[in-house]
MARMI-905256 format. One record per residue: residue in one letter; x, y, z of N, C-alpha, C in turn. Coordinates in steps of 0.2 Angstrom, whole numbers, plus 5000, padded with zeros to 4 digits. Layout:
<recs>
AXYZXYZXYZ;...
</recs>
This chain:
<recs>
M537854155605538454115607538654135614;N538654205615538854225622538354205627;K537754205625537254185630537254115632;K537454075627537553995629538153985633;L538654025632539254025636539154045643;I538754095644538654125651538154065654;A537654035651537253985654537653925656;A538153905652538553845653538953865659;S539253925660539653945665539253935672;L538653965672538253965678538053895680;L537953855675537753785677538353745680;A538953765677539553725680539753755687;A539553815688539753845695539253825700;A538653815698538053805703538253745708;P538453685705538553635710539153645715;M539653685713540153705718539853755723;A539453805721539153845726538753815731;A538353765728537853725732538253685737;Q538753655735539153615739539453655745;A539653715744539953765749539453785754;D538753795751538253825756537753785759;I537653725756537053685757537053655764;L537653635767537753595773538153635778;G537953635784538353655790538253605795;A538753605799538753555805538953585811;H538653565817538853585823538953515827;A539453505831539553455835539853475842;G539653435847539953455854539853395858;A540253395864540253345869540453375876;Y540253345881540353375888540353325893;V540753335898540753295904540253325909;W539853295912539253315917539353295924;Q539453335929539453315936538753315938;Q538553255941537853245942537653245949;K537153275952536853265958536153235958;W536053175961535453135960534953145966;S534353145965533853155970533153125967;G532653105972532053085970531853015972;D531452985969531252915971530952875965;V530952805967530752755962530252705965;R529752675961529352625964529152575959;A529052515961528852465956528452415960;N527752415960527352365962527452355970;G527652405973527852395980527952465984;D528552465987528752515991529052575987;T529052635989529352695986530052695989;L530552705985531252705988531552775986;D531852805991532152865990532852855988;V533052885982533652865979534252885983;E534252935987534752955992534752915998;K534152916002534152876008534152806008;D533752776003533752706003534252675998;L534452705993534952675988535652705988;G535652755992536352785994536652825988;Y536252845983536452885978536652955980;D537252985977537453055979537653085972;D538353095972538653125966538853075961;D538853085955539153045949539353085943;S539553055938539753095932539453055926;G539353095921539053065915539353105909;S539053095903539353125897538753135892;S538853185888538353195882538753215876;F538453195870538753225864538153235859;Y538253275854537753295849538053315843;V537653305837537853335831537253365828;A537253415825536753455821536953465814;L536453445810536553465802536053515800;E536353565796535953625794535953625787;H535453655784535453665776534953725775;P534953755769534653815767533953805764;I533653735764533053725762532453745767;I532053795765531653825770531153775773;F530853735769530253695772530453635775;I531053615774531253545777531653565784;P531453535789531753545796532453515796;E532853555800533553525802533553475807;L534153445808534153385812534653395817;R534553375823534953375829534953305832;L535453265833535453205837535953215843;Q535653195849536053195855535953135859;R536553115862536553055866536753075873;T536453055878536553065885536653005889;E537252995892537352945897537152965904;L536652925907536352945913536252885918;E536752865921536752805925537152805931;I536852775936537252775943537152715946;S537652685949537552625953537852625960;E537652585965537852595971537752525975;R538152515980538052455984537852485991;N537352455994537052486000536752436005;D536852436011536452396016535852426018;F535252386016534552416017534452426025;Q534152476027533952486034533152476035;R532852446030532152426031531952376026;Q531452346027531152296022530852326016;V531052306010530752336004530552285999;N529952305996529652265990529752305984;F530052275979530252305973530152255967;A529652265962529652235956529552155958;G529252135963529152065964529652035969;A530152075970530752045975530652085982;T530852045987530852065994531652075996;F531752135999532452146001532352166009;N532752126013532652136020533152176023;V533052196030533452236034534152206034;N534652246032535352226032535552186026;D535152176021535352146015535752196011;T536352176008536752216004536452215997;V536252265995535952275988536352315983;D536452285977536752325972536152355968;S536152415967535652455963535952495958;T535552495952535752535946535152565944;T535152635943534652675939534952705933;D534652685927534952705921534352745917;L534452805916533952855913534252875906;G534752835903535052855897534552865891;H534752905887534252925881534552955875;T534252945870534452975863533953025861;D534053085859533653135856533753135849;A533153135845533153155838532653215837;T532953275836532653335836532553365829;F531953375827531853415820531653485822;Y532053535819531853605821531953645815;Y531653705816531753765811532153815814;E532553845810532953905813532553965811;I532353995817531854055816532254125815;L532854125819533254185818533954165817;D534354195814535054175812535454245812;N535654275817536154335817536454335824;W536554395827536754395834536354355839;L535754355837535254305841535054255836;N535154195839534954135835534354095839;L533854075835533254045839533053985835;D533053925838532853865835532253845838;V531753815835531153795838530953725834;G530753675838530553615835530253565839;L530353495838530053445841530553385842;T530653365848531153305850530753245851;A531053185848530853125850531353095855;R531253085861531653065866531552985867;I532152955866532052875866532452855872;F532152835878532452805884532652735882;D533252715885533352645885533752615891;G533352635897533652625903533252575908;E533452575914533152525919533252545926;V532852515930533052525938533052455940;R533652435943533752365945534052365952;L533752315956533952305963534152225963;K534752215966534952145966535352125972;T535252065974535652035979535951965977;N536251925981536551865978535951815977;T535351825980534851775979534151805976;D534151865975533551895972533651955968;Q533151975963533252035959532552055957;G532552125957531952155955532152215950;Q531752215944531952265939531352285935;I531352355933530952375928531252415923;D531052415917531352445911531052515911;V531452565909531352635908531452645901;D530952635896531152635889530552665885;P530252715887529752745883530052795878;V529652805873529852855867529352915868;I529552975870529153025871529253085867;P528753125865528853185861528953245866;M529353285864529553345868529553415864;A529353465866529453525863530153545864;Y530453585859531153595859531253675857;V531653705861531853775859532553785861;Q532953825857533653845859533753915856;A534053955861534254025859534954035861;R535254065856535954085857536054155856;F536454195861536654265860537354275859;D537554305854538254315852538454385854;L539054395858539354455859539754475853;P539554525849539954535843540754555844;L541154525840541854545840542254515846;T541954475850542254445856542354365856;G541954335852541954265852541554235858;L541354275862540954255868540154245866;Y539854195869539154185868538854155874;G538154155875537754125880537154085876;S536954035879536453995876535953965881;V535353945879534853915883534553865879;L534453805881534153745877533653715882;G533053705880532553675884532153625880;N532053565883531553515881531053505886;V530353505884529853505889529253455887;L529053415892528453375890527953375897;S527353375896526853375901526253345899;I526153275900525553245898525253205903;D524653215906524353185911524753185917;D524953125920525453115926526153115924;N526353115918527053115915527253185913;S527853195916528153265914528953255914;V529253295909529953295908530153365907;T530653395911530953455910531653455909;D531953475904532653465903532953535901;T533353565905533553635903534353635904;T534653665899535353675899535553755898;I535953775902536153845901536953845901;N537253885896537953885896538253945893;L538853965895539254015892539853985888;G539954015882540453985878540954035875;Y541554015872542054055869542254015863;E542254055857542454025851543054055848;V543454005845544054035841544053995835;G543854025829543853995823543253945823;V543353875822542853825822542853795829;L543253805833543253775840543053815845;G542653785850542353825855542353785862;F542353815867542353785874541753815878;E541453775882540853795885540853765893;L540553815897540453795904539753805905;G539353755908538653765909538353725914;Y537653725915537353695920536753665917;R536553595918536053565916535553535921;N534953545921534453515926533953475922;F533953405924533553355921533053335926;D532353345925531853325930531353285926;V531253215928530853175925530353145930;D529753135928529253105932528753055927;L528952995927528652945922528252895926;E527652885925527252835928526852785924;D526852725925526552675921526252625926;N525552625927525252585932525552595939;D525852545942526152555949526952555948;E527152575943527852585942527952665941;R528452695944528552765944529352775945;A529552825941530252855942530152925942;K530252955948530253025949530953055951;V531353075947532053085948532253155945;N532753185949533053245947533753235947;V534053255941534853255941535053325938;D535553355942535753415940536453425941;G536753475938537553485939537853525934;Y538453545935538853585930539253535925;F539353565919539753525914540253575911;L540753535908541253575904541353535897;G541253575892541253535885541653575880;V541653545874542053575868541553565862;V541553615858541153615852541553625846;I541253605840541553615833540953645829;D541153695825540653725821540953735814;I540653695809540953695803540453735798;
</recs>
């Protein structure tokens, strides 16, 4: 009888313990001050995004959520969305052919470059103490475009590939201080296409709430026949995180 009572008690307690330990969640968001450089091409001339399109500084945002569990063989999941778009109106100083459209000297052109993307990352937690190390694979889903437009003409290309990227994130905690530093990297290099996306930040946690100051460098070189986007966006960001 005592053995049956003990077994029943353990079975009753198991769901409560599993509920307490099986899931963890991290979420964060930040505002990113961006500096743009590079060039784009579409069946015609190469345009410098600073000299020809007038791009300079802009701001964007990013937010993410990560779900963790104790099941060893199943990867954990991290979803992140990054808004990465800049628009400018500029008087062209030379004739330009872009995506089947011709823009003449002194044409006033509205241009938009959108490299916004969503990351779905599946990763394993290799270390989990004062040093945290995650390693995995990211599917980066672009849903952007490059568009040049006047009152009479428009040229546009879509930037919408889905690319696989290696993922690694390391975090270093300073015990008893609430301070930490972290590095996150996504990397792809296949044939003439390459993407390097690196984030470095310092943070401070109080309970479940944290604040971060960091730097992100996003470098993309995507080519499809005679269409190419070779762009670098970098700058500092300020964010908030929640760790449950």
